[in-house]
TIGU-239028 format. One record per residue: residue in three letters; x, y, z of N, C-alpha, C in turn. Coordinates in pm, whole numbers, plus 32768, in hexadecimal, padded with zeros to 4 digits. Each point is the difference from the previous one (the first is absolute). Layout:
ALAXYZXYZXYZ ...
! end
This chain:
MET1817C10A31A08047805B7FA77FAD801D7F84 ASN801E806D7FBE7FB680247F8980197F9B7F92 GLU7F957FE97FB1800C7FA37F90806380377F9B GLY80537FAC7FCB8064802A7F9F808B8007803A ARG800C8002808580867FFF803B803D7F767FF5 LYS80827FFA800E80457F807FFE7FDE7FB1807B ASN7FE87F7E7FED7FE87FA9807280807FF28050 LEU7FF580118084807A7FFC805280427F778000 SER7FB17F947FE2803F7F7C7FF7805B7FF67F87 GLU7FF1805D7FA0805380007F89804780867FEE THR7FFF8054806A803480887FF280987FFF7FF9 ILE803580717FD8809180117FFF802E8021808D HIS80647FBA802E80388020808380977FFB7FF8 SER803E80358065809280067FFF80397FA28067 THR806F7FC77FDD804E7FB48061808D80387FF8 GLY801F80578061808280427FFB800E805A7F88 GLY7F9080417FD98007805B7F907FE17FC07F7B LEU7FF87F7A7FF87FE17FBD7F837F697FFA7FED ARG7FD380027F827F727FF77FE27FE57F777FC5 ARG7F997FBF80327FD77F817FC57F707FE58025 ALA7FC07FAD7FB17F737FE180187FF57F7C8048 THR7FB37FFB806B7FEA7F8480487F987FAD7FB7 ARG80107F7E80007FA17FA67FC17FAE7FBC806C PRO7F7A800F7FFF7FAE7FC4806980117F698004 ALA7FF37FCB807A800E7F6E80107F937FB77FB3 SER7F89803D7FF47F937FBE7FB980227FEA7F6D VAL804B80617FC480277FF07F7480607F8C7FF0 VAL80617FF7805C80607F917FFB7FB87F7A8012 LYS7FA57FFC80637FB67F8480167FAC7FDB7F88 SER7FBF80627FC27FAD7FE37F8B80557FCD7F8C ARG807880377FF180577FCF7F93802E7F71801A VAL80237FE4807D80297F7780227F8B7FA07FEC PHE7F88802A802E7F8A7FAB7FEF7FE17FEB7F6C GLY800C806D7FB17FE87FF17F7080657FA57FBF PHE807E800A802980687FA97FC87FE27F6D8020 VAL7FDE7FE5807F7FE07F7680287F847FCE7FB9 ALA7F9A80587FF27F847FD77FBF80177FDE7F6D VAL805080517FBB801B7FE57F73804D7F7E7FF0 VAL80657FEB8055804E7F847FF77FA87F87801F ALA7FB08009806C7FAA7F8F80257F967FE77F96 GLY7FBE806B7FD07F997FEF7F99803A7FC87F80 GLY807080367FD3803F7FCC7F87802C7F70800E THR80357FDD8075802A7F7680167F897FA07FFE LEU7F94802880457F877FAB80017FC67FF17F74 LEU7FFA806E7FB57FC87FFA7F7980557FA87FA5 LEU80828013800580587FAC7FAF7FFA7F6E802B GLY7FF47FEA80837FF27F7680317F817FBF7FCE TRP7F91804D80017F827FC97FD080067FE27F6B ILE8038805C7FB1800A7FE97F7080597F877FE4 THR80717FF88046805A7F8E7FEA7FBE7F7D8028 HIS7FBB800080737FBB7F87802C7F957FD57F9A THR7FB080617FD27F987FE07F9D803D7FCB7F7F LEU806980417FD280417FD77F84803A7F74800B TRP80427FE3806F803A7F7B80117F937F95800A ASN7F91802080437F927FA080097FC77FE17F76 GLN7FED80687FAF7FCA7FEA7F7B80627FB17FA8 LEU807F8023800C80647FB57FB280087F6E802C ASP7FF67FEA808380027F7680327F867FB37FCF ARG7F8A804280067F877FBC7FD080097FE47F6B LEU8037805F7FB480107FED7F70805E7F8C7FE3 GLN806B7FF5804E805F7F927FEC7FC07F7A801E LYS7FB57FFC806F7FBD7F8280227F987FD97F98 ASP7FB480617FCD7F9C7FE17F9C803F7FCF7F7F HIS8070803D7FDA80457FD27F8880367F738012 ALA802F7FE4807A80317F78801A7F8E7F9B7FFB ALA7F89802B80307F8E7FA480007FC67FEC7F75 VAL800980667FAB7FC97FF77F79806E7FD47FA0 ARG7FFE7F897FD680637FCF7FA17FD880277F73 SER806080147FB07FE2802A7F787FB37F957FB3 GLU80137F7F80277FB97F957FB97F6A80078016 SER7FD58044806F7F718004801C7FB3804E7F97 PHE8046804F7FB17FBE80497F9580067FB37F7A TYR80357F878004800A7FAF7F857FC17F768014 LEU7F977FF9804E7FBB7F8080167FC57FCA7F7E GLY7FC1805A7FB17FC17FD37F8380657FC97F9F VAL807580447FF480687FD17FA480367F78802B HIS801B7FF2808380347F8180337F997F917FF0 LEU7F828021801A7F977F9A7FF47FEF7FD37F70 ARG8004805D7FA37FF27FDC7F7380737FA97FD1 GLY80798021802980717FAC7FD97FF87F75803C SER7FD67FF5807E7FF47F7C803F7F947FAC7FBC LEU7F8E80407FDA7F957FB47FBB80307FCC7F79 ARG804C80527FBA80367FD07F80805D7F898013 GLY80538003806980577F8F801C7FB07F82801E LEU7F93801080507FAD7F8B801F7FBC7FCA7F83 ASN7FCF80587FA77FC07FD27F8480637FB57FA9 ASP807D80307FFC80657FBA7FAF80197F748036 LYS800A7FF38082801A7F7D803B7F877FA57FEF LEU7F878038800C7F877FAE7FEE7FF37FD17F70 LEU8022805A7FA17FFA7FDA7F73806A7F987FDF GLN807B80118032806B7F9F7FE57FDE7F778039 PHE7FC0800080787FD77F7E80367F927FC27FAB GLY7FA080537FCF7F937FCA7FAE80317FC67F7E VAL807080347FCC80357FCF7F81805E7F8A8015 SER805D800C806480677F9880117FDF7F99806A ARG7FA3801D80567FDE7FAB8072807A7FE38058 ASP80598063800680787FF380537FDC802A808F ARG80167FA3805E7FD88018808A804E8075803F ALA8075801D7FCB804F806F80377FB580847FEF PHE7FBF80137F8D7FB2807A7FEA7F888007805E ARG7FBF7F8B80187F8E7FFE805B802C8023808E ASP806F7FC3802B8030801E808880278093800D ALA804180357F978026808D80057F8480598005 PHE7F987FDD7FB37F84804E80027FC07FFD808B ILE7FFB7F87803A7FC17FF48084804B80558067 THR80867FFB7FFB8050804B80627FF080967FED GLU800D80317F847FF9808F7FE67F7480378013 SER7F997FAE7FE27F76802F80157FE280128094 ALA80377FA480537FEC800F80908049807B8035 GLU807A80197FCE804C8077802A7FB880807FD5 LEU7FC97FFF7F857FB980777FD17F8380198054 LYS7FBD7F9680287F88800F8054802580408086 ASP806C7FCE803B802C803C807F802E80927FEC TRP804180187F8F803080877FE57F8C80617FF2 ILE7F957FD57FB97F8A80577FF17FC1801D8087 ALA7FF17F9B80557FC3801380848056805B8058 THR80827FEB7FFB805B805180527FFD80927FD6 ASN8005801B7F7D8000808A7FD07F7980438013 HIS7F967FB080047F7D8039802180018038808F ILE803C7FB7805B800A802E808C805D8079800B LEU80747FF97FBC8060806E80077FC780817FC6 LEU7FB37FF17F917FC680777FC37F9B8042805E ALA7FB57FAD80477FA080378060804780458075 GLN80757FCC8028804A803C806F804580827FD7 THR803F80027F8A804580797FD37FA080737FE7 ALA7F817FE17FEA7F9D806A7FEC7FED8053807E LYS80267FC980757FF08047807F8077805B8020 LEU806D7FF87FB280758052801B7FE380927FE2 GLN803F805980527FEC80907FF08027802D7F74 LEU80687FC57FCB803280297F7E7F9F7FDE7F90 LEU7FB07F9480117FA87FD07F957F6E80218018 LYS7FE5805880617F758023801A7FC2804B7F8B SER805580447FB27FCD80477F8C7FEB7FA57F88 VAL802B7F8180077FF57FA27F907F847FAA8015 ASP7FA87FFA7F9C7F867FAF800680207F727FD1 VAL80047F9F805D80217F757FDF7F857FA68005 SER7F8B803D80147F877FAC80077FE97FB77F7D ARG801A80487F8F7FEE7FC17F7D80627F8D7FEF GLN807C8011802D80637F957FF47FD87F868055 LEU7FCE801B80797FD67F9080567F8B7FB47FC1 GLU7FA5804B7FC27F8D7FBE7FBF802D7FA87F8C ILE805C80357FAC80347FB17F90804B7F868032 LEU805080118067804E7F9080347FA47F94803B HIS7F8E802C803A7F9F7F9E80337FC47FB07F8C GLN7FE180447F927FCD7FBA7F8A80697FA27FC6 VAL807F802B8007806D7FAA7FD080037F7F8051 GLU7FF18009808580007F8780537F8F7FA27FD9 ILE7F8980377FE77F8E7FAB7FDA80187FBF7F79 ASN802A80507F9F80177FC97F7980767FA07FFE TYR8065801B805480737FA580047FD77F798038 ALA7FA67FFF80637FCE7F8080347FB77FB17F92 GLY7FB1804A7FAB7FBD7FBD7F9080637FCF7F99 TYR806A804E7FEC80687FD87FA280417F7D802C LEU801F7FF38080803F7F8380307F9F7F8B7FF6 SER7F80801A80187F9D7F937FF47FF47FD17F71 ASN8000805E7FA07FF57FDA7F73807E7FC07FCB ALA807380168044807D7FC27FD2800C7F70802D ILE7FB07FD3805F800C7F7780357FE57F987F94 PRO7F96800D7FAA7FEB7F9A7F9780767FF27FA3 ILE804180727FE280747FF77FA780717FB48044 LEU8012801A8082806C7FBD80497FE47F6C8015 MET7F807FD57FFB7FDA7F7580167FFB7FB07F80 ALA802B80387F907FFC7FBA7F7F80607F898000 THR7FEC7FA77F9F80557F877FF6808E80297FDE ASN80557F9B8004808D801B7FE680267FF37F6D ARG7F9A7FE07FAD80227FF27F72801580897FC3 PRO806780077FA8801A80827FC17F88802E7FAF ALA7FE9808180007F8D80377FBA802080157F6E SER7F9A7FFB7FAB801080197F717FFB80967FE8 THR801180217F7B7FFB808E7FDC7F78803B801F ARG7F997FAD7FE77F798031801B7FEC80178095 SER80367FA280527FF1800F8090805080788032 PHE806F80287FBD804F807680277FAD807F7FF1 GLU7FBA80067F8B7FAF80767FE87F8E800A8065 SER7FC57F8C801D7F938001806180338023808D THR80767FCD8020803A801F808480228094800A TYR803980397F948021808E7FFD7F8680588014 GLN7F947FD87FB47F84804C800E7FC87FF3808C ARG800B7F88803B7FCD7FEC8086804B80548068 VAL808680037FF18051804E805E7FDC80957FF5 ARG7FF280317F837FDD808D7FEE7F76801E803A GLU7FA77F9C7FEF7F78801480307FFA800B8099 ILE80497FA880487FF680018092804B8079803D SER805D803B7FB58049807580357FD180837FC6 SER7F9B7FFB7FAC7FD3807A7FBC7FC780678063 GLY7FCA7FD680717FC7805E805F806A80448058 LEU80787FCA8007806880388059804F80717FBF PHE801C7FF57F7E805680647FC27FC0808B7FFA PRO7F7E800B7FE37FC5808780098008803A808E LEU7FF27FA98065800F8030808A808F8030801A CYS80627FBB7FC7808B802E800E8014808A7FC2 ASP7FC380147F87800C80837FBF7FBC806C8054 ASN7F8A7FDF80387FBB8061805680538021807D LEU80407F9A8039805280148077807A80567FE0 VAL803D7FE97F8A807280527FD77FD780917FF0 ALA7F8B801B7FC37FD280897FED7FE180438087 ALA7FBC7FB5805A7FDD80388082807D80208051 GLN80647FAA7FF9807A8018804C8056806E7FC3 ARG7FF7800F7F7A8047806F7FC27FC880868032 GLU7F7C800680077FC1807A8034802280148094 GLY7FFE7F92804F8025800B808D8090802A8013 PHE80577FD07FA7808D8026800B801380957FE2 SER7FB280347FA3800780907FE37FD380518079 GLU7F947FD480407FD28045807980687FF8806F PHE80427F8D800A80697FEF8065807380617FE8 LEU802780107F82806C805D7FE17FD88090801D ARG7F8280237FE07FD28087801D7FFF801C8097 GLY7FD37F9E804F7FFF80108091808B800C8039 THR805B7FAE7FCD808B8006802E804080867FDC GLN7FE280307F86803680807FD67FCC80718059 GLY7F807FFA80257FC88066805B80427FFD8088 THR801A7F87803180437FF48082808C803A7FFB LEU80477FE37F93808880357FF27FFF80997FF5 ILE7F9D80367FB97FF780937FF47FE6803F8087 SER7FA57FC180507FE580378086807B7FFA8058 HIS804F7F967FF1807C7FF6804D8064806A7FD3 GLN800480197F80805A80697FCF7FD880898038 ARG7F7D801880057FD1807E80378024800C8093 LEU7FEE7F91804980258003808D8095801C8011 LEU80507FC37FAB809080188008802180917FE0 MET7FBC80397F9C8018808C7FDF7FD6805C8072 VAL7F897FE3803C7FD38050807280627FF48073 CYS802E7F868019805F7FEA806D8082804D7FE5 SER802D80007F83807C80487FDF7FEE80978013 VAL7F8B80347FD47FE5808F80107FF980248094 LEU7FBE7FAA804E7FF5801A809080887FFE8043 ILE80537FA17FD980867FF9803A804E807F7FDD LEU7FF5802B7F818046807A7FD67FCA8079804C GLY7F78800880087FC48071804980277FFF8092 LEU7FFD7F88803D80267FF7808D809280298014 ALA80547FD87FA3808E8026800B801080977FF7 VAL7FB580407FA3800880917FF37FCE8045807E VAL7F8E7FCE80357FC8803C807A80627FF08075 LEU803C7F8A800A805F7FE9806C8079805D7FF3 VAL802E80117F848073805A7FEB7FDB808F8029 ILE7F87802C7FD87FD4808880237FF4800F8096 LEU7FBE7F9B80407FED8008809180847FFD804B VAL80597FA97FD280847FF98042804B80837FEE TYR7FF680387F868048807D7FE77FC680728053 ARG7F78800C80007FC2806E804880027FEA8098 GLY7FF17F80802A7FF77FE8808F80857FEC8046 LEU80667FD57FB480807FE1803F807280567FC9 ILE800F7FFE7F7B807480437FC67FF58097800D THR7F8980377FDE7FEF8092800880168035808D PRO7FC07FC38069801D8031808880927FF48026 LEU80427F937FD5808D7FF1801F8053806D7FBC ARG7FDB80217F858048806A7FBA7FEA80868046 LEU7F838018802C7FE4807C8047804F80078082 ARG7FFF7F8F804A804B7FFD807E809580147FE8 LEU80327FC17F96808E80117FE0801E80917FDE SER7FA6803D7FB28014808D7FDE7FFB8058807C GLU7F9F7FE3805A7FF7804D807C807B7FEC8056 SER802E7F82800680787FE480518079804B7FCA GLU800D7FFE7F7B807080497FC47FF68095801C THR7F8380347FF87FEC808F801C802280218091 ILE7FD47FA6805C801C8017808F80967FFA801B ILE80457F9C7FC580907FF580148048807B7FCA GLU7FD4802A7F86803F80767FC57FE8807A8058 ARG7F85800B80357FE18072805480507FFE8082 GLN800C7F88803B804C7FF5807C809280277FEB GLU80357FD87F8B808B80267FE3800B80987FF2 LYS7F9A803C7FBE800480927FF37FF480448088 LEU7FA77FC880547FEF803C8085807E7FF38055 ALA80447F8D7FF1807D7FF0804A806780687FD5 SER800A80137F7B805C80677FCF7FD2808A802B LEU7F7A80147FFF7FCA80818029801B801D8093 GLY7FFB7F998053801C8012808E808E80308018 ILE805E7FC17FB5808C802B800D801080907FCF LEU7FC0801C7F8C800A80867FC97FBF8066805D ALA7F8E7FD780407FB7805D80578056802E8075 SER804B7FA3803A8053802480728066806A7FDA GLY80427FE87F8D806580617FD67FC480857FDA VAL7F8E7FFB7FB27FC2807D7FD47FCC804F8077 ALA7FBC7FBA805C7FC980458076806E80428050 HIS80707FB98011806F8039804C8038807B7FB9 GLU80137FF77F7D803D806E7FB57FA280787FF8 ILE7F7C7FE97FFC7FA1806F7FF57FE1803C8088 ARG7FF27FAC80657FD9803280848069805E803C ASN807E7FDE7FEE8069805680397FFB808F7FC6 PRO7FFC80117F7B7FF3808A7FCB7F7C80428029 LEU7F927FB380067F8080398027800580338090 THR80407FB08055800C8029808C80528081800C ALA806D80077FB48055807980037FB380797FCC ILE7FB57FED7F917FB480707FC77F95802E8061 LYS7FBC7F9E803C7F958023805E8038804B8079 PHE80737FD28032803F80438074802A808F7FDB ARG803A80107F88802B80857FD67F88805F7FF0 LEU7F907FC87FCD7F8880527FF17FCB802B8089 PHE80047FA2805F7FD3801F80888059806D803D SER80867FF37FEF805F806280367FEB80897FC0 LEU7FE77FFD7F7C7FEA807E7FB97F8480478034 ARG7F977FB380187F85803C803580148038808D LYS80547FBE804F801D80338087805280817FFB ALA806280007FA4805980747FF77FBC80777FC0 LEU7FAD7FE67F9C7FBD806C7FB77F6A7FEA800A PRO7FBB803E805D7F6F7FED800F7FB380217F83 ALA8030805A7FAC7FB880247F867FF77F8A7F9E VAL80607FA5800780017F8B7FA67F8A7FA5801D THR7FD48000807D7F917FA680267F84801F7FB1 GLN7FE780817FE17F8980277FB680177FFD7F69 ASN80777FE17FD7801F7FFF7F717FC07F887FBB GLU7FBF80187F8E7FB97F937FB880617F977FCB ASP807480297FD280627FA17FCC802F7FA1806E ALA801580358079802B7FAA806E7F937F9B8024 THR7F83802C7FF77F907FA4801D7FFC7F917F99 VAL801080217F8080007F997F9680737F9F8014 ILE80768035802280737FA880177FE47FA18073 GLY7FC58030806C7FE17FAA80737F9C7F947FDC ASN7F9A80267FB57F9A7F9C7FD8803C7F957FA5 GLU805480287FA4803D7FA07FA4805F7FA2804A ILE80468037806680577FA980517FAB7F978047 ASP7F8F802980387FA67FA080437FCC7F977F9D ARG7FE0802D7F877FCD7FA07F9C806D7F9D7FD8 LEU8079802F7FF2806D7FA37FDF80167F9A8070 GLU7FF8802E807B800E7FA2806F7F907F977FFF GLN7F86802A7FDD7F917FA27FF880177F9A7F91 ILE8034802F7F8F801D7FA47F9180697F9A802A VAL8069802E804580687FA3802E7FC77F99805F ARG7FAC802E805E7FC47FA2805F7FA87F997FB9 SER7FAE802E7F9E7FAA7FA27FB580557F9D7FB0 PHE806B80337FC580597FAB7FB2803E7F948058 LEU803080278075803A7F9F805B7F977F9D8033 GLN7F8A803280197F967FA980337FD97F967F99 PHE800180277F807FE07F9F7F9880717F9D7FEA ALA807980317FFA80727FA97FE280247FA78074 ARG7FF78036807C80267FB280767F968011806C PRO7F887FC47FE97F938012806080227FBE8085 ALA7FCA803E806B80177FC880857FA97F858014 ASP80377F9F804A7FB27F88801F7F8D8024805C PRO7F857FCF7FE27F8E80238056800A7FBB8088 LYS7FD4804780677FF87FC780877F707FD48017 LEU7FE77F817FE67F787FCC7FFE7FCA7FEC808D THR7F8A803680177FB87FED807E7F6C7FED7FE2 ARG7FB97FC980617F707FED7FF17FBC80898008 THR7FC080267F927FCA80877FF67F707FF97FD1 GLN7FAD805880357F7580077FD47FF6805D7F88 ALA7FC57FCD7F927FF9804D7F857FB080808012 GLY7F947FF8804C7FAC80758013804980748042 VAL805C7FE0805A804D806980448058804A7F9D MET80447FB67FA7805680417F9C7FAD80597FA4 LEU7F8E7FCD7FD27FAC80517FA97FCC807D8047 GLN7FDE7FF0807F7FCD8072804C806B806B800F GLU807A7FD7801F806C80628012801E804A7F7E VAL80027FB57F90801980417F7F7F8C805D7FDD HIS7F867FD4801E7F8B80537FE580078084804D ASP801F7FF680818005807980528071805C7FD3 LEU806E7FC67FCD807380517FD77FE4804D7F7F LEU7FBF7FC27F9E7FF4803D7F7C7F7A80447FE7 LYS7F9C7FE680527F7C80397FE5800280997FFD PRO803C80438061800280947FFA804480357F83 GLN806C7FBF7FD88049802E7F8A7FAC7FEF7F81 LEU7FB57F937FF57FB07FE77F897F85805A7FFA GLU7FCF802780737F8A80578001801B80867FBF LYS807D802A7FFC802380807FC27FE47FFE7F6A THR80047F897FC37FE47FF37F707F787FC17FE8 ALA7FA7800580637F767FCD7FF47FFE7F6A7FE2 ILE805F7FB8803680037F6E7FF17FD97FC38086 GLU7F997FAF7FFF7FD07FC0807A80477F7B8014 LEU80387FEB807780447F8380227FA67FB1805F LYS7FCB7F8F7FCE7FA57FAE804F804B7F878038 LEU7FCA7FC9806E803B7F8A803F7F937F998018 ASP80177F897FCF7FA17F92801280527F818016 THR80057FD2807A80547F8B801F7FC07FAD806E PRO80107F7D80017FCA7FAD806B8047801E8084 ALA7FBE7FDE806E80358021808580837FB8801D ARG80087F7F7FE280777FB2802480317FB27F86 LEU8070802B7FCB80417FBC7F91809680108013 PHE80417F928025808D80058028805A7FD17F8F VAL8075803E7FF680677FD97FA080867FFA8049 TYR805D7FC27FC180887FF580348055805C7FAB ALA801B807C802E803B80657FAA805080658050 ASP804E804E7FB78046807580367FA480777FE9 ALA7FBE803080697F9980677FF48034807F7FBC PRO807480378025802F807A7FBD80127FEE7F6A GLN80377F8D7FD780167FEB7F717F7C7FF37FB5 ILE7F9F7FB580397F7F7FF27FBD7FB880877FFA LYS800A8051806B7FC480857FFC804380577F96 GLN80827FEE7FEE804580497F967FC67FDC7F78 VAL7FE57F7E7FEA7FC57FD47F817F75803D7FEF LEU7FAF7FFD806C7F7980387FFA800480957FE1 ILE805980498040800C80907FE78024801A7F6F ASN805C7FB27FCB802980127F747F8C7FE67FA1 LEU7FB17F96801B7F8E7FE07FA97F96806D8009 ILE7FE6803280797F9D806B8011802C807F7FB8 GLN807E8022800B803280787FBD7FF87FF17F68 ASN801E7F897FCC7FF27FEA7F717F6E800F7FD4 SER7FA37FCA80537F72800D7FDE7FD580918002 ALA802F804B80627FDC808E80098033804C7F86 GLU807B7FE47FD5803680437F8A7FB37FD97F82 ASN7FCE7F837FFD7FB37FD47F8C7F7780427FFC ILE7FC5801980777F7D80428007800E80957FE3 GLY805F80408041801180907FF27FAB804B8064 HIS7F8180157FE27FA2804380597F797FB87FFB ASN7FB7800D806F7F777FCE80067FF77F6A7FDF GLY80207FB080617FF57F6F7FEF7FFC7FBB8085 THR80067F7A7FFA7FF77FAF807980697F937FFC ILE80417FED8072805D7F9080137FCD7FB08076 THR7FF37F7E7FED7FCA7FA9806880697F9C802C LEU80147FF8808280587F9A803A7FA87F93803B HIS801D7F847FDC7FB37F93803B80577F838005 ALA7FDC7FA68058804B7F8280137F9C7F8E8004 ARG802B7F8D7FD17FA87F8A800080567F828003 ARG7FBF7F94801F80427F7E7FFD7FEB7FC07F77 GLY805A7FA67FDB7FF37FBB7F80805B7F887FF9 ILE7FEC7FB07F9880567F8C7FE4804D80217F80 VAL80848008800C805380317F9280787FA27FF0 PRO802C7FE47F84807A7FB07FED807C804D802B LEU80407FD1806B807D803C803180667F928014 ASP807880197FD5806D7F9D800E7FDB7F7C7FBE GLY7FB880057F907FE07F887FB67F8D7FAF8036 ARG7FB5803380637F8E7FB680357F958063802B MET7F857FCE800A7F918054802B800780158097 ARG7FFB8080802A800A8021808E7F9A806B8024 ARG7FDC800280807FAE806E80328053807F8000 ALA7FC3806C7FD5804C807C7FF07FAD80768032 ALA80488067802A7FC480818021801A805D7F8B ILE7F97803C7FCB800A80547F897FE180908027 LEU806480567FF97FF0808F801D7FF580487F7B ALA7F8E80437FE97FE4803A7F7D7FF580978008 VAL802E80407F947FF380917FEF7FB680147F7C THR7F84802F80087FAC80117F897FE680957FE9 ASP8013802C7F837FE9808D7FE27F9D800E7F8E THR7FD180797FEE7FA180207F94804480567F97 GLY807F7FE27FE8804D804E7FA17FE77FD97F70 GLN806080217FA97FF27FEA7F70802E7F767FD2 GLY80347FB0805C80337F7E7FD8808C80087FC7 ILE80367F8D7FDD80897FF87FCC7FFA7FDC7F6D PRO803680517FA580007FDF7F7180507F817FE4 PRO7FD97FB47F9A80477F827FE0809480137FE5 GLU8026806E7FBF808F80137FE280528019807D ILE7FC1802E806B80488016807E80017F808053 GLU7F977FAE7FF37FF87F82804D80797FA87FE8 THR802E7FFB7F84806F7FA67FE0808180238049 ARG800C807F8030807B802B80437FE58033808D LEU7F8D7FDB80367FD4803A807E80627FE78072 PHE803B7F88800480597FDC806F8094800C7FDC ASP801C80397F8A808B80107FD88042806E8053 PRO80777FE7803680478069804C802080787FA7 PHE7FF58077803C8024807E7FC07FA480267F8C PHE7F8F7FB87FF17F9D80297F9D7F9480518046 THR7FE7807A7FD07F9D8056803F7FBD80577F97 THR7F858026801D7FB6805D7FAA7FEC80878045 LYS8038800E80797FEF80798050807C80597FF4 ASP7FE780807FF68070805F7FFD80477FFE8087 GLY80817FEB7FFD804D7FFC807B7FF97F7D804A GLY7FBB7F9B7FC97FF77F7E8041807C7FAD7FE9 THR801A7FA3805B80767FA97FF57FE17F7B7FBB GLY7F817FDB7FFB7FDD7F7F7FC480247F898055 LEU80118017808480287F9480597F927FDA8064 GLY7F92804980007F997FE880657FC77F747FFB LEU7FCA7FD67F8C7FC47F7B7FF4806B7F938002 ALA8075801E7FC9806C7F9C800380297FE2808F VAL80108069805480237FEB808D7F8E7FBA8049 SER7F8580297FE47F8D7FC480437FF67F6B7FE0 SER80147FDC7F827FF67F727FDB806C7FAD8044 ARG807A803B8010806C7FB780427FE37FEF8095 ILE7FC48065803C7FDD7FF4808F7F9A7F928014 VAL7F987FFF7FAC7F987F99800D80397F757FE3 GLU805A7FFA7F9F803F7F807FE0804D7FC88077 ARG804780588048804D7FD380747FA67FD68073 HIS7F8280237FFA7F9F7FD180647FC07F7A7FD7 GLY802B7FC97F907FC67F837FD17F7B80147FBC GLY7FE2807B7FD47F82801C7FBF8012802F7F73 LEU7F9980427FCA800880327F797FAD80807FF7 LEU802380537F9F7FB9807D7FE57FBE7FF27F78 ARG7F7B80107FFC7FB87FEF7F847F9C80727FEF TYR7FC9800B7F877FA4806E7FE77F9C7FDA7F95 GLU7F95804C7FFA7FA17FFC7F917FD9808E7FDF THR7FE9801A7F817FE6808A7FD77FA180037F8A GLU7FBB80717FF27FA980177F8E800480957FE2 LEU8016801F7F83800B808C7FD97F7E804A801F ASN8011807880387F91805A80237FA57FC7806E ARG802A7F9580437FB07FC7806C804F7FF78083 GLY80827FEB7FF980507FF98078805E7F898004 THR804B7FF8806D80667F9880117FFB7FCE808F THR801C7F7D8011800D7FC5808580867FBA800A PHE805180268061807B7FB980207FE87FAD807E GLU80337F8780007FEB7FA6807280877FCD8032 ILE8015800D808380747FC580437FD17F7C803B VAL80357F927FCF7FD77F7A802D806E7FCA805B LEU7FDC7FE7807E805F7FCE80647FC97F81803F PRO80597FA5802B7FD07F8980487FB58029807E ALA7F887FC780147FAD80248073801B7FA38075 LEU7FE280318079800B7FB2807A7F777FED803B GLU7FF07F92804C7F857FEE804C7FF4806F8069 ASP7F87802280257FEB806C806180447FE78086 ASP80077F818025803A7FDF8083808D7FC97FF5 ALA803F80167F8D80877FC87FEE8062804D8054 SER80617FBA80308067803F8051806380497FA8 GLU8048805B803A8062804D7FB5806B7FA77FC1 HIS802980247F8880677FB77FB37FD07F757FDC THR7F7D7FEB7FF17FCB7F7F7FD67FC380107F77 LEU80397FBE7F9E7FCF800A7F777F897FA37FEC ASP7FA680257FA37F8E7FAB7FDF80337F877FB2 
! end
């Protein structure tokens, strides 16, 4: 087809005179696939973010549990313990009370174990993910020096502990005090250095923890935005993929029901109107015939000729009206499509040649349908006559048939497509909207029932009537009918 025409997979077609656009199966499948892909992708992404976030939070919790707050106060604790030991050593040197010596021995041994234990713990906590940003090498070095100096401190305290039991004089108090300060003088600067190093390490720890919390907050914000975006996308997809089609189907169903009710009323009205009009028409026609027999001069009278023609036209209108309102049930038989096209071609070709319109035939040799041949030929004749009127003079109408896969009765089926293509002026958009409406016509003296009757005939065959058009290029009408296999027996549906 010429570029710019409507794609027949999306063209306007009629079902019993109604106009609606078919939606290709590929579009439906792509929407379903897109819906599933968005749901699956969003679920996987949210699952990954949630899994990552929970892992980081779990690791953070474990690291906080492993890092005790006291580990950042080793220097403070060590300095306080050394002062306690100096007090007990000084009190023993002055009073020679064995209780102070025993207390010193016990607490000094506990402090030694405490220093060794915290040295090991500090080395282990340095390997935690949370503390990788904290430099503890300086702290470990200071703590190692503390262990060495503490061993010297205990060695220098032994002479004081081995003193006699006689109470010391004032002079011996001063000397003992100076001795205690002297043996512990190397430890207190190390305690101050350890406090400073751990203060700096604690600041780094807080900065690292703050960075981790900020990253978690960002992940939570991203996760929230993704959840909101996914919800919006799901709402849009559900609305466009489910709610909108359901609304369209509901609207179509309501239109079909309303139309069927109108047609039912029209059928009842048609019977009465046809009866009331046909009887007077028959009487008038008989009287005109009698008058022509009695008075031969009346036969040549122009007024009598006009009256006779108008009576014939009224009878044709009544017949078309009845055919639309109460169409006859088709007598379906196995029919070859090419034969129907050939018969219509042979019937109308001489008539069209008078207006310089060429009627071509292009059809496959064997293409069978299950149809009422006279009714389908009636539809073809009507379409050809419409094309001829649209062309006027000097044009081409082509009849052709082909096989295809078309959605019929809610499923994809093999179909026989009988097409009538013309080189006319096309159908204007303002006329397309009412093309299949009963009693709508653009022709002088037309009834507006041709396409409406044709669409109902095709509908009763289980098919559809569709078209594509382009202004100043032409129009193609297609009769789509269920196809039969070439060797199918009569009355056997595909």
